[in-house]
C-alpha positions as CSV (number, residue, x, y, z in Angstrom):
1,X,-5.1,10.5,16.2
2,X,-8.8,10.6,15.6
3,X,-10.9,8.0,17.4
4,X,-12.0,5.1,15.4
5,X,-15.7,4.6,14.7
6,X,-17.3,2.0,16.8
7,X,-18.7,0.1,13.9
8,X,-16.2,-0.8,11.4
9,X,-17.1,-1.8,7.9
10,X,-16.8,-5.7,7.3
11,X,-14.1,-7.2,4.9
12,X,-14.3,-10.7,3.8
13,X,-10.9,-12.1,5.0
14,X,-10.7,-14.7,2.3
15,X,-11.5,-12.0,-0.6
16,X,-8.8,-9.7,1.2
17,X,-6.2,-12.3,1.2
18,X,-6.8,-13.3,-2.5
19,X,-6.8,-9.6,-3.4
20,X,-3.4,-8.9,-1.8
21,X,-1.8,-11.9,-3.4
22,X,-3.5,-10.8,-6.8
23,X,-2.3,-7.2,-6.8
24,X,1.2,-8.4,-5.5
25,X,1.3,-10.8,-8.6
26,X,0.3,-7.9,-11.0
27,X,3.1,-5.6,-9.7
28,X,5.6,-8.5,-9.8
29,X,4.7,-9.3,-13.3
30,X,5.3,-5.8,-14.5
31,X,8.3,-5.0,-12.4
32,X,10.5,-7.9,-13.6
33,X,10.1,-6.9,-17.1
34,X,11.3,-3.3,-16.7
35,X,14.6,-2.2,-18.3
36,X,17.5,-0.8,-16.2
37,X,16.6,2.7,-17.8
38,X,13.1,2.4,-16.4
39,X,14.0,1.2,-13.1
40,X,16.3,4.5,-12.8
41,X,13.5,6.8,-13.6
42,X,12.3,9.0,-10.8
43,X,8.9,8.6,-9.0
44,X,6.5,11.1,-7.3
45,X,7.8,9.9,-4.1
46,X,10.9,12.3,-3.4
47,X,14.3,10.7,-3.6
48,X,12.8,7.3,-4.8
49,X,13.5,5.7,-8.2
50,X,11.4,3.2,-9.8
51,X,13.6,0.5,-8.4
52,X,13.3,1.8,-4.9
53,X,9.6,2.0,-5.2
54,X,9.5,-1.6,-6.6
55,X,11.6,-2.9,-3.6
56,X,9.2,-1.0,-1.2
57,X,6.3,-2.8,-2.5
58,X,8.0,-6.2,-1.5
59,X,8.7,-4.5,1.7
60,X,5.1,-3.7,2.4
61,X,4.1,-7.3,1.7
62,X,6.9,-8.8,3.5
63,X,5.8,-7.1,6.7
64,X,2.8,-9.5,6.9
65,X,5.2,-12.7,6.9
66,X,7.7,-11.0,9.1
67,X,5.0,-10.0,11.8
68,X,3.6,-13.5,11.7
69,X,7.2,-14.7,12.6
70,X,7.0,-12.5,15.8
71,X,5.6,-13.4,19.2
72,X,1.8,-12.7,19.1
73,X,0.9,-9.7,21.4
74,X,-1.9,-10.5,24.0
75,X,-4.3,-8.3,22.3
76,X,-4.9,-5.8,19.4
77,X,-4.3,-2.2,20.2
78,X,-4.8,-0.7,16.8
79,X,-8.2,-0.6,15.0
80,X,-8.4,-0.8,11.3
81,X,-9.5,2.9,11.0
82,X,-6.6,4.0,13.4
83,X,-4.1,2.7,10.8
84,X,-4.4,5.6,8.3
85,X,-3.4,8.2,11.0
86,X,-0.7,6.1,12.5
87,X,1.6,5.9,9.5
88,X,3.0,9.5,9.2
89,X,5.2,9.1,12.3
90,X,7.2,6.1,10.5
91,X,7.7,7.9,7.2
92,X,11.4,8.8,7.6
93,X,12.2,5.3,8.8
94,X,10.3,3.6,6.1
95,X,12.2,5.7,3.3
96,X,15.5,4.9,5.0
97,X,14.5,1.0,5.1
98,X,13.4,1.2,1.5
99,X,16.6,2.7,0.0
100,X,18.7,0.0,2.2
101,X,16.5,-2.9,0.8
102,X,16.7,-1.7,-2.8
103,X,20.6,-1.4,-2.4
104,X,20.9,-4.8,-1.0
105,X,18.8,-6.5,-3.5
106,X,19.6,-5.7,-7.0
107,X,17.9,-8.7,-8.5
108,X,14.3,-7.5,-8.0
109,X,13.1,-11.0,-9.6
110,X,14.6,-12.9,-7.0
111,X,13.3,-10.5,-4.2
112,X,9.8,-10.7,-5.6
113,X,9.9,-14.5,-5.8
114,X,11.0,-14.9,-2.2
115,X,8.6,-12.3,-1.0
116,X,5.7,-14.0,-2.7
117,X,6.6,-17.5,-1.7
118,X,6.8,-16.2,2.0
119,X,3.4,-14.4,2.1
120,X,1.6,-17.4,0.3
121,X,3.0,-19.8,2.8
122,X,2.4,-17.6,5.8
123,X,-1.3,-16.8,4.7
124,X,-2.1,-20.4,4.2
125,X,-1.6,-21.3,7.9
126,X,-2.6,-18.2,9.9
127,X,-6.3,-17.4,11.0
128,X,-7.6,-13.8,10.4
129,X,-7.9,-13.2,14.3
130,X,-4.2,-13.7,14.7
131,X,-2.7,-10.6,16.3
132,X,0.4,-9.1,14.7
133,X,3.1,-7.0,16.4
134,X,3.1,-4.3,13.6
135,X,5.2,-1.4,14.3
136,X,2.1,1.0,14.0
137,X,0.5,-1.0,16.9
138,X,-0.8,-4.6,17.6
139,X,-3.4,-5.4,15.0
140,X,-5.3,-8.5,13.7
141,X,-4.1,-10.3,10.6
142,X,-7.6,-9.6,8.9
143,X,-7.2,-5.9,9.6
144,X,-3.8,-5.6,8.6
145,X,-4.4,-7.3,5.2
146,X,-6.8,-4.5,4.4
147,X,-4.1,-2.0,4.9
148,X,-1.9,-3.8,2.5
149,X,-4.5,-3.1,-0.2
150,X,-4.0,0.5,0.5
151,X,-0.1,0.1,0.1
152,X,-0.5,-2.0,-3.2
153,X,-3.3,0.2,-4.7
154,X,-1.4,3.5,-4.1
155,X,2.0,2.0,-5.2
156,X,0.7,0.5,-8.3
157,X,-0.6,3.9,-9.3
158,X,2.6,5.3,-8.3
159,X,4.6,3.0,-10.7
160,X,2.1,3.5,-13.4
161,X,2.7,7.3,-13.2
162,X,6.5,7.0,-13.2
163,X,7.0,4.6,-16.2
164,X,5.5,5.9,-19.5
165,X,3.3,3.3,-21.1
166,X,3.3,1.1,-17.9
167,X,-0.4,0.0,-17.0
168,X,-0.2,-2.2,-14.2
169,X,-3.9,-3.5,-13.6
170,X,-5.5,-2.9,-10.3
171,X,-7.3,-6.1,-8.8
172,X,-10.9,-5.0,-8.2
173,X,-11.3,-6.4,-4.6
174,X,-8.0,-4.7,-3.6
175,X,-9.0,-1.4,-5.1
176,X,-12.4,-1.6,-3.5
177,X,-10.8,-2.4,0.0
178,X,-8.5,0.5,-0.3
179,X,-11.1,3.0,-1.4
180,X,-13.4,1.9,1.4
181,X,-11.0,2.0,4.3
182,X,-9.8,5.4,3.2
183,X,-13.4,6.7,2.6
184,X,-14.3,5.6,6.3
185,X,-11.1,7.2,7.5
186,X,-12.4,10.5,6.3
187,X,-15.7,10.0,8.1
188,X,-13.6,9.3,11.3
189,X,-11.6,12.5,10.8
190,X,-14.5,14.6,10.2
191,X,-17.7,13.0,11.7
192,X,-21.1,14.3,10.8
193,X,-23.8,14.1,8.3
194,X,-24.0,17.1,6.3
195,X,-21.8,16.0,3.2
196,X,-22.1,12.8,1.3
197,X,-18.9,11.5,-0.4
198,X,-19.6,9.2,-3.2
199,X,-16.8,7.0,-4.7
200,X,-18.6,4.7,-7.2
201,X,-18.8,1.8,-7.4
202,X,-17.2,1.1,-4.0
203,X,-18.2,3.7,-1.2
204,X,-20.4,6.2,0.0
205,X,-19.9,7.9,3.4
206,X,-21.4,10.7,5.4
207,X,-19.1,13.4,7.0
208,X,-18.7,16.9,8.3
209,X,-20.7,18.4,11.0
210,X,-23.9,20.2,10.0
211,X,-27.5,19.6,9.2
212,X,-27.9,15.9,8.5
213,X,-29.6,14.8,5.3
214,X,-32.4,12.5,5.4
215,X,-34.1,12.2,2.0
216,X,-33.8,13.4,-1.5
217,X,-30.7,15.0,-3.1
218,X,-28.1,16.0,-0.4
219,X,-27.3,19.5,-0.2
220,X,-23.5,18.7,-0.2
221,X,-22.1,16.2,-2.4
222,X,-18.5,15.1,-3.5
223,X,-18.1,12.5,-6.1
224,X,-14.9,11.2,-7.6
225,X,-13.5,7.9,-8.9
226,X,-11.4,5.2,-6.8
227,X,-7.9,6.2,-8.0
228,X,-8.6,9.9,-7.7
229,X,-9.9,9.3,-4.1
230,X,-6.7,7.3,-3.3
231,X,-4.6,10.0,-4.7
232,X,-6.2,12.6,-2.7
233,X,-6.2,10.7,0.6
234,X,-2.4,10.0,0.2
235,X,-1.3,13.3,-0.9
236,X,-0.6,12.2,-4.4
237,X,-2.8,15.2,-5.9
238,X,-4.3,18.4,-4.1
239,X,-8.0,19.0,-3.6
240,X,-7.7,22.2,-5.9
241,X,-5.8,20.3,-8.8
242,X,-8.5,17.6,-8.7
243,X,-11.3,19.9,-8.8
244,X,-9.8,22.1,-11.5
245,X,-9.2,19.0,-13.8
246,X,-12.8,17.8,-13.2
247,X,-11.6,14.7,-11.4
248,X,-13.8,15.7,-8.5
249,X,-17.3,17.0,-8.5
250,X,-18.2,19.3,-5.4
251,X,-21.4,20.9,-4.8
252,X,-22.7,22.8,-1.6
253,X,-21.0,25.0,0.9
254,X,-19.8,22.0,2.8
255,X,-18.4,20.1,0.1
256,X,-14.9,21.4,0.2
257,X,-12.5,18.8,1.6
258,X,-9.4,20.6,1.1
259,X,-8.7,21.1,4.9
260,X,-9.2,17.5,5.6
261,X,-6.8,16.2,2.9
262,X,-4.8,14.2,2.8
263,X,-5.5,11.6,5.2
264,X,-2.2,10.0,5.0
265,X,1.2,11.6,4.1
């Protein structure tokens, strides 16, 4: 696991909480209106239908409430920028849990209603510095909620990709937080100042070893939009495909990020 940067970007905990609730609400509103045929469609997550993916979104949010129910660990062990690199080891278990959850809860409306009530109640009382016993490692509630914006942003995009005509909106603050934490994770994985990665309007980071840029136009520049960046960082699209489809602009000999992506898988 790459070491986290000593100085982590600050996130407004009030805005992050609101963003998580808003994006969960966006997904809930769309999911409860899907037909049985739409819920049975395949997704780009191997072996998951739209119903399975919809159930997984509730699981990703319910972990906040469930972790708050657990005994508080003595101290945080997982920094925010450690989290993207700590998820792969749990992928198989998450898939099994998701399929079990979807099978056990055929009424998605009821599942979403219960999950929404639980997290709203939990967040109303818990301080941001409350430490959660998350399975990836003990982490503060404030940091864990930032990780939930990644889950919600990427799975909102997964749902939109799976169901023709579905257009679940992305809450701006949730999309911003997800973009920034994954951009910062890239800088952790490949520290340096030779390449500038721009993801307007939310993030700019320096990465990759080599001559550090100080003024004027950087010699190595990568630029893309937030959703393409999230897809690259989570393995939904390859670097080559994104470049060939003009979703990514890359200039300079150190502007090829193919070997560094995805950050999460």
